[in-house]
C-alpha positions as CSV (number, residue, x, y, z in Angstrom):
1,M,0.0,0.0,0.0
2,I,1.5,3.3,-1.0
3,G,-0.2,5.2,1.8
4,I,1.6,3.1,4.4
5,T,5.0,4.3,3.3
6,L,4.0,8.0,3.6
7,G,5.2,10.0,6.7
8,P,2.5,11.3,9.0
9,R,2.6,14.9,8.0
10,I,2.3,14.1,4.4
11,K,-0.8,11.8,5.2
12,Q,-2.4,14.6,7.2
13,Y,-1.7,17.2,4.7
14,A,-3.2,15.0,2.0
15,V,-6.5,14.3,3.9
16,V,-6.9,17.9,4.9
17,I,-6.3,19.2,1.4
18,V,-8.7,16.9,-0.1
19,A,-11.5,17.9,2.5
20,N,-10.7,21.5,1.9
21,L,-11.1,21.4,-1.8
22,S,-14.8,21.8,-0.9
23,I,-14.1,25.2,0.4
24,I,-13.2,26.4,-3.2
25,H,-16.9,26.6,-4.0
26,L,-17.4,28.4,-0.7
27,G,-15.0,31.1,-1.9
28,I,-16.9,31.3,-5.1
29,S,-20.1,31.9,-3.0
30,V,-18.5,34.5,-0.8
31,S,-17.3,36.7,-3.9
32,W,-20.2,35.7,-6.1
33,S,-21.9,39.2,-5.8
34,S,-18.9,41.1,-7.0
35,P,-19.0,40.2,-10.6
36,V,-22.6,38.9,-10.9
37,I,-24.5,41.9,-9.4
38,V,-22.9,44.2,-12.1
39,K,-24.3,41.8,-14.8
40,L,-27.8,41.6,-13.1
41,M,-27.9,45.4,-13.0
42,D,-27.3,45.7,-16.7
43,K,-30.2,45.3,-18.9
44,N,-28.0,43.9,-21.7
45,T,-26.5,41.1,-19.5
46,T,-29.2,40.3,-16.9
47,T,-30.9,36.9,-17.2
48,L,-33.8,38.1,-15.0
49,S,-37.1,39.5,-16.2
50,R,-35.8,42.9,-15.1
51,V,-32.8,44.6,-13.7
52,L,-32.1,44.7,-9.9
53,T,-33.0,47.7,-7.8
54,D,-30.6,49.1,-5.3
55,A,-32.6,47.8,-2.5
56,E,-32.5,44.3,-4.1
57,V,-28.8,44.5,-4.6
58,S,-28.2,45.0,-0.9
59,W,-30.4,42.0,-0.1
60,M,-28.7,39.9,-2.8
61,S,-25.4,40.6,-0.9
62,S,-26.6,40.1,2.6
63,I,-29.3,37.4,2.6
64,S,-26.7,34.6,2.6
65,P,-25.2,35.5,6.1
66,L,-28.9,36.1,7.2
67,A,-29.8,32.5,6.2
68,A,-26.6,31.3,7.9
69,I,-27.9,32.8,11.1
70,L,-31.1,31.1,11.0
71,I,-29.7,27.6,10.7
72,C,-26.5,28.2,12.4
73,F,-27.1,26.3,15.7
74,M,-28.3,23.3,13.6
75,T,-24.6,22.8,12.7
76,T,-23.9,21.3,16.1
77,L,-26.7,18.9,15.9
78,V,-25.6,17.8,12.3
79,L,-21.9,17.6,13.2
80,D,-22.5,15.6,16.3
81,G,-25.4,13.6,14.7
82,I,-24.1,12.4,11.4
83,G,-20.4,13.2,11.8
84,R,-18.0,15.5,10.1
85,K,-17.5,13.7,6.8
86,K,-21.1,13.0,6.0
87,C,-22.0,16.7,6.9
88,L,-19.5,17.7,4.0
89,L,-21.3,15.4,1.6
90,F,-24.7,16.5,2.8
91,V,-24.0,20.2,2.2
92,S,-22.8,19.5,-1.4
93,V,-26.3,18.6,-2.2
94,L,-27.5,22.0,-0.8
95,R,-24.8,23.7,-2.8
96,V,-25.8,22.0,-6.2
97,T,-29.5,22.9,-5.4
98,G,-28.6,26.5,-5.0
99,I,-26.5,26.6,-8.2
100,L,-29.3,25.1,-10.3
101,M,-31.6,27.8,-8.9
102,F,-29.2,30.3,-10.1
103,M,-29.0,28.8,-13.6
104,F,-32.8,28.4,-14.2
105,G,-34.2,31.2,-12.0
106,K,-35.6,34.2,-14.0
107,E,-37.3,36.1,-11.1
108,V,-35.5,38.0,-8.3
109,W,-37.1,36.1,-5.5
110,I,-35.7,32.9,-6.9
111,L,-32.1,34.2,-6.8
112,L,-32.7,35.6,-3.4
113,L,-33.8,32.1,-2.3
114,A,-30.7,30.6,-4.1
115,R,-28.5,33.0,-2.3
116,A,-30.2,32.0,1.1
117,V,-29.5,28.2,0.2
118,S,-25.8,29.2,-0.6
119,G,-25.7,31.0,2.8
120,M,-26.9,27.8,4.6
121,S,-24.2,25.7,2.6
122,D,-21.4,28.1,3.5
123,C,-22.4,28.0,7.3
124,F,-22.3,24.1,7.4
125,Y,-19.1,23.9,5.3
126,L,-17.3,26.4,7.6
127,A,-18.3,24.6,10.8
128,A,-17.7,21.2,9.4
129,L,-14.2,21.9,7.8
130,T,-13.0,23.8,10.9
131,T,-13.9,21.0,13.2
132,Y,-12.7,18.3,10.7
133,T,-9.3,19.9,10.2
134,S,-8.6,20.4,13.9
135,E,-9.5,16.9,14.7
136,I,-7.3,15.3,11.9
137,A,-4.2,17.5,12.5
138,S,-1.5,16.7,15.2
139,K,-0.6,19.6,17.4
140,E,2.7,20.2,15.8
141,I,1.1,21.1,12.3
142,R,-2.3,22.1,13.3
143,G,-1.8,25.8,12.5
144,A,-0.4,25.2,9.0
145,L,-3.1,22.6,8.2
146,G,-5.8,25.0,9.5
147,T,-4.7,27.7,7.0
148,I,-5.6,25.4,4.1
149,T,-9.2,26.3,4.5
150,Q,-8.5,30.0,3.8
151,I,-6.2,29.0,0.9
152,S,-9.0,26.9,-0.7
153,S,-11.5,29.8,-0.1
154,G,-8.9,32.2,-1.7
155,I,-8.6,30.0,-4.8
156,G,-12.4,30.0,-5.1
157,Q,-12.6,33.8,-4.8
158,M,-9.7,34.1,-7.2
159,I,-11.6,31.9,-9.8
160,I,-14.8,34.0,-9.7
161,L,-12.9,37.3,-9.5
162,T,-10.7,36.5,-12.6
163,I,-13.3,34.6,-14.7
164,G,-16.6,36.2,-13.5
165,P,-16.1,39.5,-15.2
166,F,-15.3,38.0,-18.6
167,V,-17.8,35.2,-19.0
168,S,-21.6,35.2,-19.3
169,Y,-23.9,34.6,-16.2
170,N,-24.9,31.1,-17.3
171,T,-21.3,30.1,-18.2
172,L,-20.1,31.2,-14.8
173,H,-22.6,29.0,-13.1
174,I,-21.9,25.9,-15.2
175,I,-18.3,26.3,-14.2
176,W,-19.2,26.6,-10.5
177,L,-21.5,23.4,-10.8
178,C,-18.7,21.5,-12.4
179,I,-16.3,22.5,-9.6
180,V,-18.7,21.4,-6.9
181,V,-19.0,18.0,-8.5
182,V,-15.3,17.5,-9.0
183,V,-14.1,18.5,-5.5
184,T,-16.9,16.4,-3.7
185,I,-16.1,13.1,-5.3
186,P,-12.8,12.6,-3.3
187,V,-14.6,13.3,0.0
188,F,-16.1,9.7,-0.2
189,V,-12.7,8.2,0.4
190,L,-11.8,10.3,3.4
191,P,-11.8,9.0,6.9
192,E,-14.2,10.2,9.7
193,T,-12.1,12.1,12.3
194,P,-10.7,9.8,15.0
195,Y,-12.3,12.1,17.8
196,Y,-15.8,11.7,16.4
197,L,-15.3,8.0,16.0
198,Y,-14.1,7.7,19.6
199,V,-16.9,9.7,21.2
200,T,-19.6,7.6,19.2
201,G,-18.2,4.4,20.5
202,N,-16.0,3.3,17.5
203,E,-13.0,3.2,19.6
204,E,-11.2,0.5,17.6
205,K,-11.8,2.3,14.4
206,S,-10.7,5.6,16.0
207,L,-7.4,4.0,16.9
208,K,-7.0,2.5,13.4
209,V,-7.5,5.9,11.8
210,L,-5.2,7.6,14.3
211,T,-2.5,5.0,13.7
212,F,-2.6,5.7,10.0
213,L,-2.5,9.5,10.5
214,R,0.2,9.5,13.0
215,S,2.2,6.5,11.5
216,S,2.8,5.2,15.1
217,E,0.5,3.1,17.3
218,T,2.1,4.4,20.4
219,L,1.4,8.0,19.5
220,A,-2.1,6.8,18.5
221,K,-2.7,5.4,21.9
222,E,-1.4,8.6,23.7
223,E,-3.7,10.7,21.7
224,A,-6.7,8.2,22.3
225,K,-5.9,8.6,26.1
226,E,-6.5,12.4,25.7
227,Y,-9.8,11.7,24.0
228,S,-10.7,9.5,27.0
229,D,-9.7,12.2,29.6
230,S,-11.6,15.0,27.8
231,T,-14.8,12.9,27.3
232,K,-15.1,10.8,30.4
233,D,-17.5,13.2,31.9
234,N,-19.0,14.1,28.5
235,K,-22.7,14.2,29.5
236,I,-22.2,16.2,32.7
237,R,-19.9,18.7,31.0
238,T,-22.2,19.2,28.1
239,I,-25.1,20.1,30.5
240,D,-22.9,22.2,32.6
241,L,-20.9,24.0,30.1
242,I,-22.5,27.3,31.1
243,K,-21.1,26.7,34.5
244,D,-17.6,26.2,33.4
245,K,-15.8,29.6,33.7
246,T,-13.0,28.8,31.3
247,V,-15.5,27.8,28.6
248,I,-17.6,30.8,29.1
249,K,-14.6,33.1,29.2
250,T,-13.3,31.5,25.9
251,I,-16.8,31.8,24.3
252,G,-16.8,35.4,25.2
253,K,-13.4,35.9,23.5
254,V,-14.5,34.2,20.5
255,I,-17.7,36.4,20.3
256,F,-15.7,39.5,20.6
257,L,-13.2,38.3,17.8
258,A,-16.0,37.1,15.6
259,V,-17.7,40.6,15.9
260,E,-14.4,42.4,15.2
261,L,-13.5,40.0,12.3
262,Q,-16.5,41.7,10.4
263,L,-15.9,45.2,11.7
264,M,-12.5,45.0,10.1
265,G,-14.4,45.4,6.7
266,L,-13.3,42.3,4.7
267,N,-16.8,41.5,3.7
268,A,-17.7,45.1,2.8
269,L,-14.8,44.9,0.3
270,T,-15.5,41.4,-0.9
271,F,-19.2,41.7,-1.6
272,Y,-18.9,45.1,-3.3
273,L,-15.4,44.8,-4.9
274,Q,-16.2,45.8,-8.4
275,P,-18.6,48.7,-7.5
276,I,-16.1,50.1,-5.1
277,F,-13.5,50.1,-7.9
278,Q,-16.0,51.7,-10.2
279,S,-16.7,54.4,-7.6
280,T,-12.9,55.4,-7.5
281,N,-13.1,56.7,-11.0
282,T,-9.5,55.7,-11.7
283,N,-8.4,54.7,-15.2
284,I,-7.6,51.1,-14.1
285,P,-10.5,48.8,-15.3
286,P,-12.5,47.3,-12.4
287,E,-12.2,43.9,-14.0
288,I,-8.3,44.0,-13.9
289,C,-8.5,45.2,-10.3
290,S,-10.6,42.2,-9.3
291,V,-8.1,39.9,-11.0
292,A,-5.2,41.4,-9.0
293,I,-7.2,41.1,-5.8
294,G,-8.1,37.5,-6.5
295,C,-4.4,36.6,-7.0
296,T,-3.2,38.7,-3.9
297,Q,-5.7,36.5,-1.7
298,V,-4.1,33.3,-2.7
299,V,-0.5,34.5,-2.3
300,G,-1.4,35.9,1.2
301,C,-2.7,32.5,2.3
302,I,0.3,30.6,1.1
303,V,2.5,32.9,3.2
304,T,0.7,32.0,6.3
305,I,1.4,28.4,5.8
306,L,5.1,29.2,5.8
307,L,5.0,31.4,8.9
308,T,2.4,30.3,11.3
309,D,4.0,27.0,12.6
310,K,7.5,28.7,12.6
311,Y,6.6,32.0,14.6
312,G,3.4,31.1,16.2
313,R,-0.2,32.3,15.9
314,K,0.1,35.7,17.8
315,P,3.2,37.2,16.0
316,V,1.7,36.4,12.6
317,L,-1.7,37.9,13.6
318,T,0.0,41.0,14.9
319,F,1.8,41.6,11.6
320,S,-1.6,40.8,9.8
321,L,-3.7,43.2,11.7
322,L,-1.2,46.2,11.6
323,G,-1.0,45.7,7.8
324,C,-4.9,45.6,7.5
325,S,-5.1,48.9,9.4
326,I,-2.5,50.5,7.2
327,G,-4.5,49.3,4.0
328,M,-7.8,50.8,5.4
329,I,-6.3,54.0,6.5
330,S,-4.7,54.6,3.0
331,L,-8.0,53.7,1.2
332,G,-9.9,56.2,3.4
333,V,-7.3,58.8,2.6
334,F,-7.8,58.3,-1.1
335,F,-11.6,58.9,-0.7
336,K,-11.0,62.0,1.5
337,L,-8.8,63.5,-1.1
338,I,-11.5,62.8,-3.6
339,E,-14.1,64.6,-1.5
340,Q,-11.7,67.6,-1.6
341,N,-11.8,67.5,-5.5
342,H,-8.2,66.2,-5.9
343,T,-7.6,65.2,-9.5
344,V,-7.2,61.4,-9.8
345,N,-3.8,61.1,-11.6
346,G,-0.3,59.8,-10.9
347,F,-0.1,57.9,-7.6
348,L,-3.7,58.6,-6.7
349,N,-4.7,56.6,-9.7
350,V,-3.2,53.3,-8.3
351,L,-3.7,54.1,-4.4
352,P,-7.1,52.4,-4.2
353,L,-5.9,49.2,-5.8
354,L,-2.6,49.2,-3.7
355,S,-4.5,49.9,-0.5
356,I,-6.9,47.0,-1.0
357,M,-4.1,44.7,-2.2
358,V,-2.2,45.5,1.0
359,Y,-5.3,45.0,3.2
360,I,-6.2,41.6,1.3
361,F,-2.6,40.3,1.4
362,C,-2.4,41.1,5.1
363,F,-5.8,39.7,6.1
364,N,-5.2,36.5,4.2
365,S,-1.7,36.1,5.5
366,G,-2.9,36.1,9.2
367,M,-6.4,37.0,10.6
368,G,-8.2,35.3,7.6
369,P,-6.7,31.9,7.8
370,L,-5.9,31.7,11.4
371,F,-9.3,32.9,12.9
372,W,-11.2,29.6,12.5
373,P,-8.3,27.3,13.5
374,L,-7.7,29.4,16.5
375,V,-11.4,29.1,17.4
376,A,-11.3,25.3,17.1
377,E,-8.0,25.2,19.2
378,L,-9.5,27.3,22.1
379,F,-12.1,24.6,22.9
380,E,-11.6,21.0,23.9
381,G,-13.8,18.0,23.4
382,P,-17.5,18.5,24.0
383,A,-17.2,22.3,23.9
384,R,-15.6,22.4,20.4
385,A,-18.8,22.1,18.4
386,I,-20.6,24.6,20.5
387,G,-17.7,27.1,20.4
388,V,-17.3,26.8,16.6
389,T,-21.0,27.2,16.1
390,T,-21.1,30.3,18.4
391,G,-18.5,31.7,16.2
392,V,-20.2,31.0,13.0
393,F,-23.5,32.4,14.4
394,V,-21.8,35.7,15.6
395,T,-19.8,36.0,12.4
396,S,-22.9,35.3,10.3
397,T,-24.8,37.9,12.0
398,F,-22.3,40.6,11.6
399,V,-21.6,39.7,8.0
400,F,-25.3,40.3,7.4
401,L,-25.2,43.7,9.2
402,V,-22.0,44.9,7.5
403,T,-23.1,43.8,3.9
404,K,-26.7,45.0,4.4
405,F,-26.0,48.5,5.7
406,F,-22.4,49.2,4.3
407,G,-23.9,51.1,1.3
408,Q,-26.2,53.1,3.5
409,V,-23.5,53.9,6.0
410,T,-21.1,55.1,3.3
411,L,-23.7,57.3,1.8
412,I,-24.4,58.9,5.3
413,V,-20.9,59.3,6.8
414,G,-18.9,59.1,3.6
415,P,-16.5,56.4,2.5
416,A,-13.3,57.9,4.2
417,P,-14.9,57.7,7.8
418,T,-16.2,54.3,7.1
419,Y,-12.8,52.8,6.1
420,W,-11.1,54.6,9.1
421,F,-13.6,52.9,11.2
422,F,-12.6,49.5,9.8
423,A,-8.8,50.5,10.5
424,A,-9.6,51.3,14.1
425,N,-11.2,47.9,14.6
426,C,-8.1,46.2,13.1
427,L,-6.0,48.0,15.8
428,L,-8.5,47.0,18.4
429,V,-8.3,43.4,17.5
430,W,-4.5,43.6,17.6
431,I,-4.5,44.8,21.2
432,F,-7.0,42.1,22.2
433,I,-5.1,39.4,20.8
434,M,-1.8,40.6,22.3
435,Y,-3.1,40.6,25.8
436,F,-6.1,38.2,26.1
437,V,-5.5,35.3,23.7
438,P,-3.0,32.6,24.5
439,E,-0.4,31.3,22.0
440,T,-1.6,27.8,20.8
441,K,1.4,26.8,18.8
442,G,2.5,23.2,19.5
443,K,0.2,22.8,22.3
444,S,-2.3,20.0,22.9
445,F,-6.0,21.0,23.5
446,A,-5.5,20.1,27.2
447,E,-2.5,22.6,27.4
448,I,-4.5,25.3,25.8
449,Q,-7.3,24.9,28.2
450,K,-4.8,25.2,31.0
451,A,-3.5,28.4,29.5
452,L,-7.1,29.7,29.1
453,G,-7.8,29.0,32.7
454,T,-4.8,31.0,34.1
455,N,-3.4,34.4,33.7
456,D,0.3,33.8,33.6
457,K,1.9,37.2,33.1
458,K,5.3,35.9,32.4
459,T,3.9,33.8,29.6
460,V,2.1,36.8,28.2
461,D,5.1,39.0,28.3
462,S,7.2,36.3,26.6
463,V,4.8,36.0,23.8
464,N,4.4,39.6,23.3
465,K,8.2,39.9,23.0
466,D,8.1,37.3,20.2
467,C,5.4,39.3,18.5
468,F,7.6,42.5,18.5
469,F,10.6,40.4,17.3
470,F,8.6,39.1,14.5
471,I,7.4,42.5,13.4
472,S,11.1,43.9,13.4
473,I,12.2,41.1,11.2
474,C,9.3,41.7,8.7
475,C,10.1,45.3,8.7
């Protein structure tokens, strides 16, 4: 058997990469509105019976996260009920259903319903892949493997941003459908996670999968022992989670980070990317800007894999957040200069593209790919599904609020203050992570829980010195 000769890291990378291929079509879903809404608002390219109104545009962008909110807490039941792998296969059916509605729908309400179905699919995929990856990976490479989700999403966004503006509406959705089918087929051969097998009573099969993934029966038995320790009081802990101060404190941190993740402005840029570039009135075509941004996303994600398990989560996140704030500040400066009637020429002509590229690169080289792996790492055993689901719920809620009201807020207060608000939130997250989130690099879930339950000032100071050292190297 070829697989037996492979090292444990190669096996884990192979399994996680195959699972995360599904996230490619989540990335397509996330950036769908950027090239498609432009087509639906043009009477010459729309496939609908009429063009979209401005109100319908905002709903077309925001109804996906709204649908995710409504079904969010079902993800815990599905994940723990049918398992991580079967959840991925189940959601592929939802995705295909939504795409077929896009292809054959001729009325606005059908497309809105299709966007809602896509939002449900995104919610399930995100929760399932985050949990699956964290339970497959060993602690030494959990950070790098966790970033593969964002890389796959970045590839999906790159596909739709680079192809979407140049092909017809129907061709784009045929491509999307083919991608879903192709990336779903390999999921059938993946193993279920050893943790899920263990807690559902398949201890022998769990040990077999662990032995394959770790290439060592001794290491597999040690990890199975950790499963036993974390689940021996499973029923009591599930009922009494709300009484566990460490779990509640961690959920509070996740809620704060999930809120701030959206107030950093990524989805405002992603959902309205082409319209934003059109509003800058530069002589760089919006379609070309979209291609540049799509490629930048993937490059940023790849950088994370190279850095996260070498330097740790907190130093990489620190660099990422500071870079995001610089990108948003400079984008706000551009629009402020436009308000003051400065002529768009010279450096001003490329400033919007450069600002968004800096923001996208920094977000995708830190906060973007590390947020969900970090959320999964902060919870142990029975609390993980609840913690991840809470993060997805809060994230979906604020994705909806940001995308629904971004246009209105920009009109009321102006684009410059809006982007500066996003920059301020980038800095706020940086401060929070520096002082209130433990480093999870190379730690078992039990060790992370111990760190969350204590306030070791020496450890905090040590990690913060590492952060400043990492920044100095990058500079």
